[in-house]
Steps between C-alpha positions, in 0.01 A plus 500: 500500500487484889661780689729276722652790693364431840591131555717305740802704443305820573385347822861385584643849425245676738551241779878532462500874510266506805746266679801708400339826598403370838853369566642839387265681750606266775855564419430872645461334838757215449789629279664169485206377286636724212819294439331168561209568267752648241697183515205269468342691209823539301602133557148379398507712189846358413408136547175549310683680213754216475203256459277718300640845388150655472410402861779709634416789266140498615628575856710775379208663297263452801736702718571764223121553413440597888821579673577863401871524528554141599559526884221282632795302652871563490829333603764704687821432327780675679279808585348510145127414462472251211131508391292197430458626135894497448511160679240350255669663201820337591371148548266498189788617294726253652244219455465589122879517455547156654217332321444681161689636199315744260573703184234746411418451146328842412755722348321826533455467874851375538619822339317714739597299807854474401522886454322548829746258681789702368348826612433359846851367528654848388260660760659281759860582385421868466338526842776303677750722339350840619234428759470355848537116458238434766242720314602326182395162610179624694412684166569232258390182676149517362632477141671163579149351489526493118725202555165301564396542139608140394314367795173673385554381145556142620186498707264705278578271203232271629142644464399342837747703684370822349165415633653415845681838518178671415339315804783622712451847361136498583544327844780731612348821383157401631661439829690824499149681410348342805785605717468854364135503592575350846788751569265790397218379732743457801664836477167684410328355812800543740565128524837580395708828507792677366814402692325175624625141452294446194621812339867428595450150353406648166776755506766275634432224236490785230182358374332830469404832664215610717431878494249700676308723252196649685200399705491127507679474161837333469718437210584120481766468240689167418765505233372160374159657417640568153431133440134553593491764236660269253283202606196703448583559128603133449191361647288769338621410156458127552149544634405736201629249249352200669219375268391214715545466873299420800307739724709407786823599316350848393415544862840419641665711216273795559560486876875491454483804255293684748736436799822537311387849353358589854851441646643735232259775603572455878872523421436865402794475265448746219777321315292176491185702418671661195636159392163346527336786291770442224412128498141572483547749218701254286222228584216704377684668204696210366452179667133418401575386156630159591202447722243582227281710724231732369456862619208396732713260688790740520256771636364240746848427624579852531198575724557183713854624580364845584230346739752287648741804564221697664391199717862459610543861607169461691616168653821672620310782657257265684794273617680796653191687610611789295202635281621862459679472165634321192836305590618505139430886441680592819819341391517747216412818694783743597775282349743768507481536884509130578840386648529177280432702187738783604777258570447321166509839297804599696683201359439618143757778500791312637422191291475687163806713578711206575377296209589800268853486627559138403208414257635199315612230743413670841686476835453128574310342787526665824494868396367727765340835464367749754165666489257668725242267663177583664475151643404543868746207599789691329403835655492344844877418480598772262280816527666649199351221288829418313489127414780307322404166333562264214134407473261712316121509422528585138545140367646589146710783622651272762603265218633778284710646781672164569518346152470793276248566217681219324400257768146635528451477136609134490254419798215691334562332162468159680170606663358637183601176312334294768181704476503477128551124490221457765261703272607291210420185692175646616400562134624161391807610324855408507771758543521587135123496430425146398204324644575264793374138438254352761567777752245437792257779583599467852861590425394789279294641778769458753746678256259796490479503888879463529545799272261726678678399843822596325359836394378570857838402646683717239287811576514448874883488470510859399402610844610203714795280444402146405691413193833514685364282795419132527134564488505662156803299369315161590205620285733576202647136538153349515394680189833415314460127601137494382593641169801276443295186598219612284715545185735210526 
C-alpha cells in the first residue's frame, strides 16, 4: 500500500509550526503577543474540538511533539504562568466532556488504568498531607494528562485518524529536526550566541537547552526530540514492511529517517542514544519475523544504518567546521568528571536511601531531596553545590520515591502489557494467542514500530524522566488507544 505519511496534513502541520515558532520568537520582542497568541490558539483548538474532536487533538499533538515543556506561549494568571500545553489540555478535555460519552470496553487495560488512577490519587493525598502543596501540584500536574485517554480512544477508533496522527508526527518531528540543524548552524558559526535573544527564547519557552561543548560544537537538546526517536522506529517499521510503494514514498520516508536520527545525534543525549540502541536491538533480534526478511536483507539494513550513522557524524563535523573528532565517542569519554553525569550520580544515594525508608507507597508528590550538584548554574548561586528539588533525572526512581514500589510496579505492568499487546498485533495474534482475522499488513507493521518506540522510551526513562511527564504519558495513551481500537 502507499505510504501516505507526507500528505496535506503533514504540510499543514509544518506550516502551522513555522507560524507558531515565528510568533513565539516575536513575543521575545513584544511580550503582549504571548497572551494574545495563547488565547487565539487555545480558543481555536476548543472550537475545532467541539466541531471535530480529532481536529483539536491534532493541535495539541503538534505542540507536544515540538514544544518541549509546553511554554511556547503562556498566559499570566494572577502571577502564575499557565503554559499553552495546559491550556490545550483543558479545552480538549472540556470539549470531549461536552460532546462525548465513553466506556472503555477492554477489561484488562481498564484494570491497569483503574489501579494507576488510584495510585495517582493516593500520591496526591499523601503529598498534600506531608509535602509543600505548591510542590505537589507542580510535581503531579503532568500525570493529569492521563485524563485525555478517552479522547485518544475516541479519535483513534477511526483508521483515517491514525494515519493523520502519523502525518502530524512526521511533520512535527521533521520540523523539529530541521530546527535542530538550523540552531546548531547558527550557534556554531556565531550567528547566535549564549545569552543572546535567540538563546533566551529557547530557554524562556523551555523548549530546550543550548550548551557549549568545545570548538564550534554545541549541544542542541530539545525535550521533544524523544518523538524524533519514536518516529524513527515507527516509520522504519512501516517502511521495512511495505511490500509495494512508490519511489517517491521511499525517498521521503528515507529522508525523514535520516533527519530524525540526525537530530537525535545532535541532541547529544546519551539517554536517547541508549534508548535508540535498545530499540535497534529488539528490531534485529525479534522484530524481523513478522517482516519475513532473510539474512541478506537484515545484513543489508544493518550496513545501511552504519553507513548512515557515519555520514551523519561527518555531516555534523562539516556543518560546524569541527573535523578533529567523533562527536558520539566524545560524549562517552571521561563520564565520571562531567558535571551532568556527576549530578545524576549524586542523586542515586539520596533517592535509594529515601525509597528504602518508605518502599511500598512512597512519600507522595512534591517530595524533595537534597543532593550535591555539579551544575554550573547551581554552583553560581550556591558554591557548596547543595541543591534541593522534587524533580529527579532517574525516571523510575522518581516514580518509586513518590508512588512507592507498588505504584511503580502498577505503571511498569501497564507498560509491559502494552508492549506485549503490540507484539501480539504485530505477529497477527490476539491477546490470548488466537489469530487475528483480516489484520492489515500496514497495521501489523505499525504495531511493531509502536512497540519499538515504546521500548526506546522505556529505556530512555531509566536516565531521563519521560513516563511521568506529558511527553511520555501522551505516547502511552496513543499506544493504549491504538490497541483498544485494534481489538474492539
